[in-house]
N, C-alpha and C positions, 0 to 999 in steps of 0.2 A: 775908248772904254772897252774892257774885255768882253768878248762875246757879242759885240755889236756887228751889225751888218749894214753895209752901205750899198745903195742901188747904183749899178753901173748902167751903161746904155742898154745892154741886153740881159744882164743877170747880176744878182747881188754878189758881193765879195765879202768874205769873212775877214774882219780886221783884228780878231782876237779869239781866244779860247774861253768858253764859259768857265767860270771859276767854281760854280756851285750848282747843286741840284735845281735850285730855283730858276736859274738861267736856262737850264735844259727844259724844264717844264714850260717856261714862257715860250721858248723856241718851238717846242712840239705843239703847243696850243696855237701859236701863230700859223704854223704849217698846216694844221688841221683846218683852220679857218680859211686859208687860201685854197686848200684842196676842195673844201665844200663849195666855195665860190666858183671854182673852175667846173666842178660837177654840175652845179646849178646852171651855169652858162651852157654847157654841152647838152644837158637835158632840155633846156629851153629851145636851143637851136634844133635839136632832133625832133621836138614836138611841134616845130613851126611857130612857136610863140615869140621868137626873136630872130632877126636876120643874122645870117652867118657873117662873120668878120674874118677874112682870110689871114690877117695879121695876128689875131688872137689865136686862131687855129694853129698857125705855124709856131707861135710861142708855146702853146700847150704841147704840141708834138715834139718840139725841141727839148722842153723840160722833161717829158716822159722818156725820151730816148736817152737822156743822160743818166737815168736811174737804172742800175743793174737789176736784172731779173733774178730774184732769189726766191726760194720757197718760203712761204709764210713762217714756217717753224724756224728756219734759219734766222730770219729777221727778229722773231720773237726772242729767241735765245740770245742774240747779240744785244738787244735792248735790255733784257733782264740782267745780263752780265754787266753791261755798262752802268745801269742804275745801281746795281749792287756795289760796284767799284766806287761810284760817286758817294753813296751813302757811307761806306766804310771809310773812305778818305775824309769825308766831312766829319765823321765821328772822331777819327784819330787826330784831326787837326783842331778840334774844339776843346 
């Protein structure tokens, strides 16, 4: 299926390219949910509400180290441009 993600042993792999804006929205929503869960875990460990898990900490560190550090405005411009391209392509193909 286009745009689907399968879980590997340590990280997911993309098996296709999203074909429409709806796929992108679903993906971003899922990413936001996962980031919120990671943030809650880190906050709970920091506050002493939960025991630290070195494996989870290592996974979070690995994931964060894979993300390039870009200024927020650069990311915002890229997202706006990509969404605009998707909307235009969707409009032209319908």
